[in-house]
C-alpha positions as CSV (number, residue, x, y, z in Angstrom):
1,M,0.0,0.0,0.0
2,R,1.3,3.4,-0.9
3,Y,0.7,6.5,1.2
4,K,2.0,10.0,1.3
5,T,3.7,11.7,4.3
6,N,4.8,15.2,4.8
7,P,7.2,16.5,7.5
8,N,4.9,19.5,8.0
9,W,2.0,17.3,9.1
10,Y,1.6,16.5,12.7
11,E,3.7,13.3,13.3
12,N,3.8,12.9,9.5
13,E,0.0,12.3,9.4
14,L,-2.5,14.1,7.3
15,T,-4.6,16.7,9.1
16,V,-8.0,17.9,7.9
17,D,-9.5,21.3,8.6
18,V,-13.2,21.3,9.0
19,K,-15.1,24.5,8.5
20,E,-18.7,25.1,9.5
21,L,-21.0,26.2,6.7
22,T,-22.3,29.7,7.0
23,E,-26.0,30.4,6.8
24,E,-25.6,32.0,3.4
25,E,-23.6,29.0,2.0
26,A,-26.2,26.5,3.3
27,K,-29.1,28.5,1.7
28,R,-27.2,28.6,-1.6
29,R,-26.7,24.9,-1.6
30,L,-30.3,24.3,-0.7
31,E,-31.4,26.5,-3.6
32,E,-29.1,24.7,-6.0
33,H,-30.3,21.2,-5.1
34,P,-33.6,21.4,-3.1
35,V,-34.6,17.8,-3.8
36,K,-31.3,16.4,-2.6
37,W,-31.6,18.2,0.8
38,K,-35.3,18.2,1.4
39,K,-36.0,14.5,0.8
40,T,-34.7,11.9,3.2
41,E,-33.7,8.4,2.3
42,D,-37.0,7.3,3.9
43,G,-38.9,9.5,1.5
44,I,-39.8,12.1,4.2
45,E,-40.0,15.7,2.9
46,L,-38.2,18.2,5.2
47,S,-39.1,21.9,5.7
48,D,-36.5,24.5,4.5
49,E,-35.5,25.0,8.1
50,D,-34.9,21.3,8.8
51,A,-33.0,21.0,5.5
52,L,-30.8,23.9,6.4
53,T,-30.1,22.2,9.8
54,L,-29.2,19.0,8.0
55,L,-26.9,20.8,5.6
56,K,-25.0,22.6,8.3
57,H,-24.5,19.5,10.4
58,Q,-23.4,17.0,7.7
């Protein structure tokens, strides 16, 4: 197995920065793909408010 290391990484391991979505970014994504975010895998339709919450906590 091949893997990449970098001496600038903590103990030569990859680090990942996670940024929380802003309200504006979440709204933009919801407007771009409303069906993707408003429909659950179980077929339940979410309100815009619930879909935004889902977006921001994924």
